[in-house]
mmCIF file of the N, C-alpha and C atoms, coordinates in Angstrom:
data_MODEL
# 
_entry.id   MODEL 
# 
loop_
_atom_site.group_PDB 
_atom_site.id 
_atom_site.type_symbol 
_atom_site.label_atom_id 
_atom_site.label_alt_id 
_atom_site.label_comp_id 
_atom_site.label_asym_id 
_atom_site.label_entity_id 
_atom_site.label_seq_id 
_atom_site.pdbx_PDB_ins_code 
_atom_site.Cartn_x 
_atom_site.Cartn_y 
_atom_site.Cartn_z 
_atom_site.occupancy 
_atom_site.B_iso_or_equiv 
_atom_site.pdbx_formal_charge 
_atom_site.auth_seq_id 
_atom_site.auth_comp_id 
_atom_site.auth_asym_id 
_atom_site.auth_atom_id 
_atom_site.pdbx_PDB_model_num 
ATOM 1   N N  . UNK A 1 1  ? 0.033  -33.629 -6.929  1.00 0.00 ? 1  UNK A N  1 
ATOM 2   C CA . UNK A 1 1  ? -0.953 -32.536 -7.613  1.00 0.00 ? 1  UNK A CA 1 
ATOM 3   C C  . UNK A 1 1  ? -1.460 -32.027 -6.483  1.00 0.00 ? 1  UNK A C  1 
ATOM 4   N N  . UNK A 1 2  ? -2.243 -30.775 -6.582  1.00 0.00 ? 2  UNK A N  1 
ATOM 5   C CA . UNK A 1 2  ? -3.167 -30.563 -5.495  1.00 0.00 ? 2  UNK A CA 1 
ATOM 6   C C  . UNK A 1 2  ? -4.598 -30.344 -6.405  1.00 0.00 ? 2  UNK A C  1 
ATOM 7   N N  . UNK A 1 3  ? -5.386 -30.561 -4.749  1.00 0.00 ? 3  UNK A N  1 
ATOM 8   C CA . UNK A 1 3  ? -6.529 -31.357 -5.915  1.00 0.00 ? 3  UNK A CA 1 
ATOM 9   C C  . UNK A 1 3  ? -7.246 -29.546 -6.435  1.00 0.00 ? 3  UNK A C  1 
ATOM 10  N N  . UNK A 1 4  ? -6.698 -28.296 -6.510  1.00 0.00 ? 4  UNK A N  1 
ATOM 11  C CA . UNK A 1 4  ? -7.754 -26.932 -6.846  1.00 0.00 ? 4  UNK A CA 1 
ATOM 12  C C  . UNK A 1 4  ? -7.002 -26.612 -8.001  1.00 0.00 ? 4  UNK A C  1 
ATOM 13  N N  . UNK A 1 5  ? -5.836 -27.534 -9.273  1.00 0.00 ? 5  UNK A N  1 
ATOM 14  C CA . UNK A 1 5  ? -4.826 -27.721 -10.137 1.00 0.00 ? 5  UNK A CA 1 
ATOM 15  C C  . UNK A 1 5  ? -4.668 -26.343 -10.041 1.00 0.00 ? 5  UNK A C  1 
ATOM 16  N N  . UNK A 1 6  ? -4.917 -25.490 -11.490 1.00 0.00 ? 6  UNK A N  1 
ATOM 17  C CA . UNK A 1 6  ? -4.109 -24.290 -11.630 1.00 0.00 ? 6  UNK A CA 1 
ATOM 18  C C  . UNK A 1 6  ? -5.078 -23.034 -10.424 1.00 0.00 ? 6  UNK A C  1 
ATOM 19  N N  . UNK A 1 7  ? -5.634 -23.634 -9.936  1.00 0.00 ? 7  UNK A N  1 
ATOM 20  C CA . UNK A 1 7  ? -7.152 -22.241 -9.273  1.00 0.00 ? 7  UNK A CA 1 
ATOM 21  C C  . UNK A 1 7  ? -6.012 -21.873 -8.057  1.00 0.00 ? 7  UNK A C  1 
ATOM 22  N N  . UNK A 1 8  ? -5.167 -22.508 -7.565  1.00 0.00 ? 8  UNK A N  1 
ATOM 23  C CA . UNK A 1 8  ? -4.345 -22.268 -6.155  1.00 0.00 ? 8  UNK A CA 1 
ATOM 24  C C  . UNK A 1 8  ? -3.332 -20.530 -6.416  1.00 0.00 ? 8  UNK A C  1 
ATOM 25  N N  . UNK A 1 9  ? -3.257 -20.481 -8.003  1.00 0.00 ? 9  UNK A N  1 
ATOM 26  C CA . UNK A 1 9  ? -3.127 -19.026 -8.270  1.00 0.00 ? 9  UNK A CA 1 
ATOM 27  C C  . UNK A 1 9  ? -3.412 -18.978 -8.049  1.00 0.00 ? 9  UNK A C  1 
ATOM 28  N N  . UNK A 1 10 ? -4.621 -18.130 -9.116  1.00 0.00 ? 10 UNK A N  1 
ATOM 29  C CA . UNK A 1 10 ? -5.985 -17.424 -8.438  1.00 0.00 ? 10 UNK A CA 1 
ATOM 30  C C  . UNK A 1 10 ? -6.421 -17.120 -6.986  1.00 0.00 ? 10 UNK A C  1 
ATOM 31  N N  . UNK A 1 11 ? -6.142 -17.868 -5.863  1.00 0.00 ? 11 UNK A N  1 
ATOM 32  C CA . UNK A 1 11 ? -6.658 -18.145 -5.387  1.00 0.00 ? 11 UNK A CA 1 
ATOM 33  C C  . UNK A 1 11 ? -6.221 -16.873 -4.047  1.00 0.00 ? 11 UNK A C  1 
ATOM 34  N N  . UNK A 1 12 ? -3.910 -17.211 -4.208  1.00 0.00 ? 12 UNK A N  1 
ATOM 35  C CA . UNK A 1 12 ? -3.506 -16.098 -4.307  1.00 0.00 ? 12 UNK A CA 1 
ATOM 36  C C  . UNK A 1 12 ? -3.456 -14.609 -4.103  1.00 0.00 ? 12 UNK A C  1 
ATOM 37  N N  . UNK A 1 13 ? -4.279 -14.516 -5.431  1.00 0.00 ? 13 UNK A N  1 
ATOM 38  C CA . UNK A 1 13 ? -4.096 -13.619 -5.906  1.00 0.00 ? 13 UNK A CA 1 
ATOM 39  C C  . UNK A 1 13 ? -5.504 -12.184 -5.859  1.00 0.00 ? 13 UNK A C  1 
ATOM 40  N N  . UNK A 1 14 ? -5.929 -13.632 -5.424  1.00 0.00 ? 14 UNK A N  1 
ATOM 41  C CA . UNK A 1 14 ? -7.202 -13.167 -5.025  1.00 0.00 ? 14 UNK A CA 1 
ATOM 42  C C  . UNK A 1 14 ? -7.204 -12.158 -3.337  1.00 0.00 ? 14 UNK A C  1 
ATOM 43  N N  . UNK A 1 15 ? -6.263 -13.137 -2.549  1.00 0.00 ? 15 UNK A N  1 
ATOM 44  C CA . UNK A 1 15 ? -5.304 -13.027 -0.916  1.00 0.00 ? 15 UNK A CA 1 
ATOM 45  C C  . UNK A 1 15 ? -5.050 -11.392 -1.197  1.00 0.00 ? 15 UNK A C  1 
ATOM 46  N N  . UNK A 1 16 ? -4.277 -12.183 -2.352  1.00 0.00 ? 16 UNK A N  1 
ATOM 47  C CA . UNK A 1 16 ? -3.486 -10.203 -2.295  1.00 0.00 ? 16 UNK A CA 1 
ATOM 48  C C  . UNK A 1 16 ? -3.762 -8.937  -2.589  1.00 0.00 ? 16 UNK A C  1 
ATOM 49  N N  . UNK A 1 17 ? -5.082 -9.750  -3.806  1.00 0.00 ? 17 UNK A N  1 
ATOM 50  C CA . UNK A 1 17 ? -5.554 -7.682  -3.837  1.00 0.00 ? 17 UNK A CA 1 
ATOM 51  C C  . UNK A 1 17 ? -6.870 -7.400  -2.900  1.00 0.00 ? 17 UNK A C  1 
ATOM 52  N N  . UNK A 1 18 ? -6.533 -8.631  -1.509  1.00 0.00 ? 18 UNK A N  1 
ATOM 53  C CA . UNK A 1 18 ? -8.741 -8.085  -0.470  1.00 0.00 ? 18 UNK A CA 1 
ATOM 54  C C  . UNK A 1 18 ? -6.374 -7.489  0.394   1.00 0.00 ? 18 UNK A C  1 
ATOM 55  N N  . UNK A 1 19 ? -6.178 -7.999  0.185   1.00 0.00 ? 19 UNK A N  1 
ATOM 56  C CA . UNK A 1 19 ? -5.088 -7.101  1.261   1.00 0.00 ? 19 UNK A CA 1 
ATOM 57  C C  . UNK A 1 19 ? -4.430 -6.171  0.536   1.00 0.00 ? 19 UNK A C  1 
ATOM 58  N N  . UNK A 1 20 ? -4.990 -5.957  -0.527  1.00 0.00 ? 20 UNK A N  1 
ATOM 59  C CA . UNK A 1 20 ? -4.433 -4.171  -0.633  1.00 0.00 ? 20 UNK A CA 1 
ATOM 60  C C  . UNK A 1 20 ? -5.581 -2.790  -0.757  1.00 0.00 ? 20 UNK A C  1 
ATOM 61  N N  . UNK A 1 21 ? -6.549 -4.094  -0.388  1.00 0.00 ? 21 UNK A N  1 
ATOM 62  C CA . UNK A 1 21 ? -7.899 -2.630  -0.028  1.00 0.00 ? 21 UNK A CA 1 
ATOM 63  C C  . UNK A 1 21 ? -7.715 -2.842  1.228   1.00 0.00 ? 21 UNK A C  1 
ATOM 64  N N  . UNK A 1 22 ? -6.995 -3.298  1.928   1.00 0.00 ? 22 UNK A N  1 
ATOM 65  C CA . UNK A 1 22 ? -7.110 -3.106  3.722   1.00 0.00 ? 22 UNK A CA 1 
ATOM 66  C C  . UNK A 1 22 ? -5.734 -2.101  4.014   1.00 0.00 ? 22 UNK A C  1 
ATOM 67  N N  . UNK A 1 23 ? -4.240 -2.202  3.119   1.00 0.00 ? 23 UNK A N  1 
ATOM 68  C CA . UNK A 1 23 ? -3.451 -1.279  4.020   1.00 0.00 ? 23 UNK A CA 1 
ATOM 69  C C  . UNK A 1 23 ? -3.552 0.558   3.751   1.00 0.00 ? 23 UNK A C  1 
ATOM 70  N N  . UNK A 1 24 ? -4.701 1.407   2.892   1.00 0.00 ? 24 UNK A N  1 
ATOM 71  C CA . UNK A 1 24 ? -5.049 1.962   3.004   1.00 0.00 ? 24 UNK A CA 1 
ATOM 72  C C  . UNK A 1 24 ? -5.861 2.230   4.549   1.00 0.00 ? 24 UNK A C  1 
ATOM 73  N N  . UNK A 1 25 ? -6.753 1.978   4.565   1.00 0.00 ? 25 UNK A N  1 
ATOM 74  C CA . UNK A 1 25 ? -7.054 1.889   5.875   1.00 0.00 ? 25 UNK A CA 1 
ATOM 75  C C  . UNK A 1 25 ? -7.188 1.898   7.285   1.00 0.00 ? 25 UNK A C  1 
ATOM 76  N N  . UNK A 1 26 ? -6.216 0.922   6.945   1.00 0.00 ? 26 UNK A N  1 
ATOM 77  C CA . UNK A 1 26 ? -5.374 0.612   8.632   1.00 0.00 ? 26 UNK A CA 1 
ATOM 78  C C  . UNK A 1 26 ? -3.738 1.430   8.256   1.00 0.00 ? 26 UNK A C  1 
ATOM 79  N N  . UNK A 1 27 ? -3.821 2.492   7.959   1.00 0.00 ? 27 UNK A N  1 
ATOM 80  C CA . UNK A 1 27 ? -2.430 2.581   7.923   1.00 0.00 ? 27 UNK A CA 1 
ATOM 81  C C  . UNK A 1 27 ? -3.516 3.954   8.756   1.00 0.00 ? 27 UNK A C  1 
ATOM 82  N N  . UNK A 1 28 ? -4.835 4.685   8.417   1.00 0.00 ? 28 UNK A N  1 
ATOM 83  C CA . UNK A 1 28 ? -4.969 5.716   8.353   1.00 0.00 ? 28 UNK A CA 1 
ATOM 84  C C  . UNK A 1 28 ? -5.426 5.768   10.172  1.00 0.00 ? 28 UNK A C  1 
ATOM 85  N N  . UNK A 1 29 ? -6.684 4.322   10.394  1.00 0.00 ? 29 UNK A N  1 
ATOM 86  C CA . UNK A 1 29 ? -6.827 4.091   11.916  1.00 0.00 ? 29 UNK A CA 1 
ATOM 87  C C  . UNK A 1 29 ? -4.996 4.368   12.745  1.00 0.00 ? 29 UNK A C  1 
ATOM 88  N N  . UNK A 1 30 ? -4.230 3.545   12.202  1.00 0.00 ? 30 UNK A N  1 
ATOM 89  C CA . UNK A 1 30 ? -3.063 3.431   13.416  1.00 0.00 ? 30 UNK A CA 1 
ATOM 90  C C  . UNK A 1 30 ? -2.686 4.795   13.003  1.00 0.00 ? 30 UNK A C  1 
ATOM 91  N N  . UNK A 1 31 ? -2.428 5.687   11.972  1.00 0.00 ? 31 UNK A N  1 
ATOM 92  C CA . UNK A 1 31 ? -1.795 7.426   12.078  1.00 0.00 ? 31 UNK A CA 1 
ATOM 93  C C  . UNK A 1 31 ? -3.081 7.843   13.365  1.00 0.00 ? 31 UNK A C  1 
ATOM 94  N N  . UNK A 1 32 ? -4.591 7.776   13.432  1.00 0.00 ? 32 UNK A N  1 
ATOM 95  C CA . UNK A 1 32 ? -5.564 8.329   14.140  1.00 0.00 ? 32 UNK A CA 1 
ATOM 96  C C  . UNK A 1 32 ? -5.231 8.100   15.665  1.00 0.00 ? 32 UNK A C  1 
ATOM 97  N N  . UNK A 1 33 ? -4.875 6.200   15.308  1.00 0.00 ? 33 UNK A N  1 
ATOM 98  C CA . UNK A 1 33 ? -4.739 6.120   16.514  1.00 0.00 ? 33 UNK A CA 1 
ATOM 99  C C  . UNK A 1 33 ? -3.812 6.627   17.902  1.00 0.00 ? 33 UNK A C  1 
ATOM 100 N N  . UNK A 1 34 ? -2.179 6.742   17.043  1.00 0.00 ? 34 UNK A N  1 
ATOM 101 C CA . UNK A 1 34 ? -1.244 6.852   17.846  1.00 0.00 ? 34 UNK A CA 1 
ATOM 102 C C  . UNK A 1 34 ? -1.712 9.237   17.720  1.00 0.00 ? 34 UNK A C  1 
ATOM 103 N N  . UNK A 1 35 ? -2.212 9.282   17.096  1.00 0.00 ? 35 UNK A N  1 
ATOM 104 C CA . UNK A 1 35 ? -2.207 10.820  16.819  1.00 0.00 ? 35 UNK A CA 1 
ATOM 105 C C  . UNK A 1 35 ? -2.523 11.708  18.878  1.00 0.00 ? 35 UNK A C  1 
ATOM 106 N N  . UNK A 1 36 ? -4.092 10.482  18.957  1.00 0.00 ? 36 UNK A N  1 
ATOM 107 C CA . UNK A 1 36 ? -5.250 10.194  19.632  1.00 0.00 ? 36 UNK A CA 1 
ATOM 108 C C  . UNK A 1 36 ? -4.755 9.987   21.138  1.00 0.00 ? 36 UNK A C  1 
ATOM 109 N N  . UNK A 1 37 ? -3.583 9.965   21.242  1.00 0.00 ? 37 UNK A N  1 
ATOM 110 C CA . UNK A 1 37 ? -2.333 8.458   22.355  1.00 0.00 ? 37 UNK A CA 1 
ATOM 111 C C  . UNK A 1 37 ? -2.211 9.958   22.720  1.00 0.00 ? 37 UNK A C  1 
ATOM 112 N N  . UNK A 1 38 ? -0.845 10.026  21.316  1.00 0.00 ? 38 UNK A N  1 
ATOM 113 C CA . UNK A 1 38 ? 0.068  11.636  21.961  1.00 0.00 ? 38 UNK A CA 1 
ATOM 114 C C  . UNK A 1 38 ? -1.258 13.375  22.197  1.00 0.00 ? 38 UNK A C  1 
ATOM 115 N N  . UNK A 1 39 ? -2.376 13.387  21.673  1.00 0.00 ? 39 UNK A N  1 
ATOM 116 C CA . UNK A 1 39 ? -2.630 14.453  22.680  1.00 0.00 ? 39 UNK A CA 1 
ATOM 117 C C  . UNK A 1 39 ? -3.322 14.041  23.924  1.00 0.00 ? 39 UNK A C  1 
ATOM 118 N N  . UNK A 1 40 ? -3.710 13.116  23.875  1.00 0.00 ? 40 UNK A N  1 
ATOM 119 C CA . UNK A 1 40 ? -3.876 12.490  25.883  1.00 0.00 ? 40 UNK A CA 1 
ATOM 120 C C  . UNK A 1 40 ? -2.683 13.108  26.742  1.00 0.00 ? 40 UNK A C  1 
ATOM 121 N N  . UNK A 1 41 ? -1.130 12.719  25.700  1.00 0.00 ? 41 UNK A N  1 
ATOM 122 C CA . UNK A 1 41 ? -0.405 11.926  26.888  1.00 0.00 ? 41 UNK A CA 1 
ATOM 123 C C  . UNK A 1 41 ? 0.342  13.939  26.681  1.00 0.00 ? 41 UNK A C  1 
ATOM 124 N N  . UNK A 1 42 ? 0.489  14.983  26.171  1.00 0.00 ? 42 UNK A N  1 
ATOM 125 C CA . UNK A 1 42 ? 1.251  15.745  26.171  1.00 0.00 ? 42 UNK A CA 1 
ATOM 126 C C  . UNK A 1 42 ? 0.421  16.519  25.678  1.00 0.00 ? 42 UNK A C  1 
ATOM 127 N N  . UNK A 1 43 ? -1.592 16.643  25.567  1.00 0.00 ? 43 UNK A N  1 
ATOM 128 C CA . UNK A 1 43 ? -2.231 17.931  25.495  1.00 0.00 ? 43 UNK A CA 1 
ATOM 129 C C  . UNK A 1 43 ? -2.682 18.830  24.602  1.00 0.00 ? 43 UNK A C  1 
ATOM 130 N N  . UNK A 1 44 ? -1.897 17.858  23.866  1.00 0.00 ? 44 UNK A N  1 
ATOM 131 C CA . UNK A 1 44 ? -1.804 18.570  22.319  1.00 0.00 ? 44 UNK A CA 1 
ATOM 132 C C  . UNK A 1 44 ? -3.014 19.105  21.618  1.00 0.00 ? 44 UNK A C  1 
ATOM 133 N N  . UNK A 1 45 ? -3.647 18.832  21.551  1.00 0.00 ? 45 UNK A N  1 
ATOM 134 C CA . UNK A 1 45 ? -5.465 18.399  20.795  1.00 0.00 ? 45 UNK A CA 1 
ATOM 135 C C  . UNK A 1 45 ? -5.883 19.814  20.360  1.00 0.00 ? 45 UNK A C  1 
ATOM 136 N N  . UNK A 1 46 ? -5.747 19.584  19.559  1.00 0.00 ? 46 UNK A N  1 
ATOM 137 C CA . UNK A 1 46 ? -6.132 18.153  18.026  1.00 0.00 ? 46 UNK A CA 1 
ATOM 138 C C  . UNK A 1 46 ? -4.971 17.662  16.949  1.00 0.00 ? 46 UNK A C  1 
ATOM 139 N N  . UNK A 1 47 ? -3.136 18.413  17.731  1.00 0.00 ? 47 UNK A N  1 
ATOM 140 C CA . UNK A 1 47 ? -2.720 19.150  16.749  1.00 0.00 ? 47 UNK A CA 1 
ATOM 141 C C  . UNK A 1 47 ? -1.609 17.225  16.638  1.00 0.00 ? 47 UNK A C  1 
ATOM 142 N N  . UNK A 1 48 ? -1.455 16.483  17.076  1.00 0.00 ? 48 UNK A N  1 
ATOM 143 C CA . UNK A 1 48 ? -0.547 14.918  16.683  1.00 0.00 ? 48 UNK A CA 1 
ATOM 144 C C  . UNK A 1 48 ? -1.875 14.496  16.312  1.00 0.00 ? 48 UNK A C  1 
ATOM 145 N N  . UNK A 1 49 ? -2.949 14.348  16.574  1.00 0.00 ? 49 UNK A N  1 
ATOM 146 C CA . UNK A 1 49 ? -4.389 14.042  15.602  1.00 0.00 ? 49 UNK A CA 1 
ATOM 147 C C  . UNK A 1 49 ? -4.169 14.541  14.446  1.00 0.00 ? 49 UNK A C  1 
ATOM 148 N N  . UNK A 1 50 ? -4.066 15.600  14.046  1.00 0.00 ? 50 UNK A N  1 
ATOM 149 C CA . UNK A 1 50 ? -4.166 15.902  12.894  1.00 0.00 ? 50 UNK A CA 1 
ATOM 150 C C  . UNK A 1 50 ? -2.715 15.189  11.871  1.00 0.00 ? 50 UNK A C  1 
ATOM 151 N N  . UNK A 1 51 ? -1.616 15.004  12.215  1.00 0.00 ? 51 UNK A N  1 
ATOM 152 C CA . UNK A 1 51 ? -0.249 14.932  12.939  1.00 0.00 ? 51 UNK A CA 1 
ATOM 153 C C  . UNK A 1 51 ? -0.065 13.204  11.746  1.00 0.00 ? 51 UNK A C  1 
ATOM 154 N N  . UNK A 1 52 ? -0.472 12.930  13.013  1.00 0.00 ? 52 UNK A N  1 
ATOM 155 C CA . UNK A 1 52 ? -0.346 11.964  12.561  1.00 0.00 ? 52 UNK A CA 1 
ATOM 156 C C  . UNK A 1 52 ? -2.083 10.823  11.898  1.00 0.00 ? 52 UNK A C  1 
ATOM 157 N N  . UNK A 1 53 ? -3.003 11.641  11.591  1.00 0.00 ? 53 UNK A N  1 
ATOM 158 C CA . UNK A 1 53 ? -4.000 11.318  10.506  1.00 0.00 ? 53 UNK A CA 1 
ATOM 159 C C  . UNK A 1 53 ? -2.716 11.577  8.824   1.00 0.00 ? 53 UNK A C  1 
ATOM 160 N N  . UNK A 1 54 ? -2.223 12.856  8.974   1.00 0.00 ? 54 UNK A N  1 
ATOM 161 C CA . UNK A 1 54 ? -1.793 13.061  7.457   1.00 0.00 ? 54 UNK A CA 1 
ATOM 162 C C  . UNK A 1 54 ? -0.365 12.091  6.762   1.00 0.00 ? 54 UNK A C  1 
ATOM 163 N N  . UNK A 1 55 ? 0.183  11.674  8.134   1.00 0.00 ? 55 UNK A N  1 
ATOM 164 C CA . UNK A 1 55 ? 0.968  10.384  7.788   1.00 0.00 ? 55 UNK A CA 1 
ATOM 165 C C  . UNK A 1 55 ? 1.211  9.340   7.955   1.00 0.00 ? 55 UNK A C  1 
ATOM 166 N N  . UNK A 1 56 ? -0.430 8.554   8.131   1.00 0.00 ? 56 UNK A N  1 
ATOM 167 C CA . UNK A 1 56 ? -1.347 7.711   8.080   1.00 0.00 ? 56 UNK A CA 1 
ATOM 168 C C  . UNK A 1 56 ? -1.756 8.111   6.266   1.00 0.00 ? 56 UNK A C  1 
ATOM 169 N N  . UNK A 1 57 ? -2.477 8.386   5.890   1.00 0.00 ? 57 UNK A N  1 
ATOM 170 C CA . UNK A 1 57 ? -3.234 8.572   4.607   1.00 0.00 ? 57 UNK A CA 1 
ATOM 171 C C  . UNK A 1 57 ? -1.108 9.011   3.822   1.00 0.00 ? 57 UNK A C  1 
ATOM 172 N N  . UNK A 1 58 ? -0.639 9.559   3.795   1.00 0.00 ? 58 UNK A N  1 
ATOM 173 C CA . UNK A 1 58 ? 0.544  9.377   3.331   1.00 0.00 ? 58 UNK A CA 1 
ATOM 174 C C  . UNK A 1 58 ? 0.866  8.175   2.760   1.00 0.00 ? 58 UNK A C  1 
ATOM 175 N N  . UNK A 1 59 ? 0.528  7.872   4.442   1.00 0.00 ? 59 UNK A N  1 
ATOM 176 C CA . UNK A 1 59 ? 1.287  6.397   4.032   1.00 0.00 ? 59 UNK A CA 1 
ATOM 177 C C  . UNK A 1 59 ? 0.836  5.078   3.454   1.00 0.00 ? 59 UNK A C  1 
ATOM 178 N N  . UNK A 1 60 ? -0.447 5.273   4.117   1.00 0.00 ? 60 UNK A N  1 
ATOM 179 C CA . UNK A 1 60 ? -1.689 4.108   3.260   1.00 0.00 ? 60 UNK A CA 1 
ATOM 180 C C  . UNK A 1 60 ? -1.242 4.847   1.397   1.00 0.00 ? 60 UNK A C  1 
ATOM 181 N N  . UNK A 1 61 ? -0.810 5.422   1.026   1.00 0.00 ? 61 UNK A N  1 
ATOM 182 C CA . UNK A 1 61 ? -0.371 6.007   -0.119  1.00 0.00 ? 61 UNK A CA 1 
ATOM 183 C C  . UNK A 1 61 ? 0.355  4.885   -0.989  1.00 0.00 ? 61 UNK A C  1 
ATOM 184 N N  . UNK A 1 62 ? 0.850  6.067   -0.581  1.00 0.00 ? 62 UNK A N  1 
ATOM 185 C CA . UNK A 1 62 ? 2.496  4.926   -0.106  1.00 0.00 ? 62 UNK A CA 1 
ATOM 186 C C  . UNK A 1 62 ? 2.608  3.651   -0.050  1.00 0.00 ? 62 UNK A C  1 
ATOM 187 N N  . UNK A 1 63 ? 1.938  2.698   -0.115  1.00 0.00 ? 63 UNK A N  1 
ATOM 188 C CA . UNK A 1 63 ? 2.100  1.383   0.589   1.00 0.00 ? 63 UNK A CA 1 
ATOM 189 C C  . UNK A 1 63 ? 1.200  0.688   -0.962  1.00 0.00 ? 63 UNK A C  1 
ATOM 190 N N  . UNK A 1 64 ? 0.297  1.440   -0.654  1.00 0.00 ? 64 UNK A N  1 
ATOM 191 C CA . UNK A 1 64 ? -1.569 1.001   -1.651  1.00 0.00 ? 64 UNK A CA 1 
ATOM 192 C C  . UNK A 1 64 ? -0.707 1.389   -3.185  1.00 0.00 ? 64 UNK A C  1 
ATOM 193 N N  . UNK A 1 65 ? -0.086 1.705   -3.322  1.00 0.00 ? 65 UNK A N  1 
ATOM 194 C CA . UNK A 1 65 ? 0.480  2.855   -4.830  1.00 0.00 ? 65 UNK A CA 1 
ATOM 195 C C  . UNK A 1 65 ? 2.350  1.255   -4.913  1.00 0.00 ? 65 UNK A C  1 
ATOM 196 N N  . UNK A 1 66 ? 2.703  1.547   -4.163  1.00 0.00 ? 66 UNK A N  1 
ATOM 197 C CA . UNK A 1 66 ? 3.942  0.580   -4.267  1.00 0.00 ? 66 UNK A CA 1 
ATOM 198 C C  . UNK A 1 66 ? 3.465  -1.109  -4.577  1.00 0.00 ? 66 UNK A C  1 
ATOM 199 N N  . UNK A 1 67 ? 1.919  -1.806  -3.942  1.00 0.00 ? 67 UNK A N  1 
ATOM 200 C CA . UNK A 1 67 ? 1.430  -3.159  -3.589  1.00 0.00 ? 67 UNK A CA 1 
ATOM 201 C C  . UNK A 1 67 ? 0.909  -3.071  -5.430  1.00 0.00 ? 67 UNK A C  1 
ATOM 202 N N  . UNK A 1 68 ? 0.280  -1.883  -6.042  1.00 0.00 ? 68 UNK A N  1 
ATOM 203 C CA . UNK A 1 68 ? -0.308 -2.379  -6.499  1.00 0.00 ? 68 UNK A CA 1 
ATOM 204 C C  . UNK A 1 68 ? 0.787  -2.026  -8.027  1.00 0.00 ? 68 UNK A C  1 
ATOM 205 N N  . UNK A 1 69 ? 1.551  -1.670  -8.323  1.00 0.00 ? 69 UNK A N  1 
ATOM 206 C CA . UNK A 1 69 ? 3.087  -1.910  -8.915  1.00 0.00 ? 69 UNK A CA 1 
ATOM 207 C C  . UNK A 1 69 ? 3.563  -3.114  -9.762  1.00 0.00 ? 69 UNK A C  1 
ATOM 208 N N  . UNK A 1 70 ? 3.972  -3.745  -7.580  1.00 0.00 ? 70 UNK A N  1 
ATOM 209 C CA . UNK A 1 70 ? 4.450  -5.571  -7.663  1.00 0.00 ? 70 UNK A CA 1 
ATOM 210 C C  . UNK A 1 70 ? 3.427  -5.780  -8.065  1.00 0.00 ? 70 UNK A C  1 
ATOM 211 N N  . UNK A 1 71 ? 2.045  -5.424  -8.148  1.00 0.00 ? 71 UNK A N  1 
ATOM 212 C CA . UNK A 1 71 ? 1.239  -6.575  -8.698  1.00 0.00 ? 71 UNK A CA 1 
ATOM 213 C C  . UNK A 1 71 ? 0.903  -6.730  -9.923  1.00 0.00 ? 71 UNK A C  1 
ATOM 214 N N  . UNK A 1 72 ? 1.321  -5.613  -10.811 1.00 0.00 ? 72 UNK A N  1 
ATOM 215 C CA . UNK A 1 72 ? 1.213  -5.462  -12.418 1.00 0.00 ? 72 UNK A CA 1 
ATOM 216 C C  . UNK A 1 72 ? 2.540  -5.722  -13.247 1.00 0.00 ? 72 UNK A C  1 
ATOM 217 N N  . UNK A 1 73 ? 4.116  -5.916  -11.889 1.00 0.00 ? 73 UNK A N  1 
ATOM 218 C CA . UNK A 1 73 ? 5.189  -6.043  -11.789 1.00 0.00 ? 73 UNK A CA 1 
ATOM 219 C C  . UNK A 1 73 ? 4.466  -8.420  -12.665 1.00 0.00 ? 73 UNK A C  1 
ATOM 220 N N  . UNK A 1 74 ? 4.497  -8.136  -11.607 1.00 0.00 ? 74 UNK A N  1 
ATOM 221 C CA . UNK A 1 74 ? 3.660  -10.008 -11.839 1.00 0.00 ? 74 UNK A CA 1 
ATOM 222 C C  . UNK A 1 74 ? 3.015  -10.081 -12.859 1.00 0.00 ? 74 UNK A C  1 
ATOM 223 N N  . UNK A 1 75 ? 1.873  -9.041  -12.000 1.00 0.00 ? 75 UNK A N  1 
ATOM 224 C CA . UNK A 1 75 ? 0.953  -10.195 -14.188 1.00 0.00 ? 75 UNK A CA 1 
ATOM 225 C C  . UNK A 1 75 ? 1.871  -9.465  -15.053 1.00 0.00 ? 75 UNK A C  1 
ATOM 226 N N  . UNK A 1 76 ? 2.337  -9.129  -16.353 1.00 0.00 ? 76 UNK A N  1 
ATOM 227 C CA . UNK A 1 76 ? 4.048  -9.036  -16.875 1.00 0.00 ? 76 UNK A CA 1 
ATOM 228 C C  . UNK A 1 76 ? 4.260  -9.708  -17.578 1.00 0.00 ? 76 UNK A C  1 
ATOM 229 N N  . UNK A 1 77 ? 4.939  -10.079 -16.001 1.00 0.00 ? 77 UNK A N  1 
ATOM 230 C CA . UNK A 1 77 ? 6.151  -11.201 -16.235 1.00 0.00 ? 77 UNK A CA 1 
ATOM 231 C C  . UNK A 1 77 ? 7.125  -11.452 -16.404 1.00 0.00 ? 77 UNK A C  1 
# 
């Protein structure tokens, strides 16, 4: 038996929701990084940066909505 009792599930839910909060900014940061590096390599300022920024935003929102939908499904049971 755990010393936390029923709180272990609560801690798991809190951890999952806190990771959801990091999905969007991390996706945008990855897109910006790759866009910046490609712009430096291909000398296409600022087009790759803008393109990969859009990719990062779309990817972040897609992942965010999937995570929220998964969390809602688990809550309904």
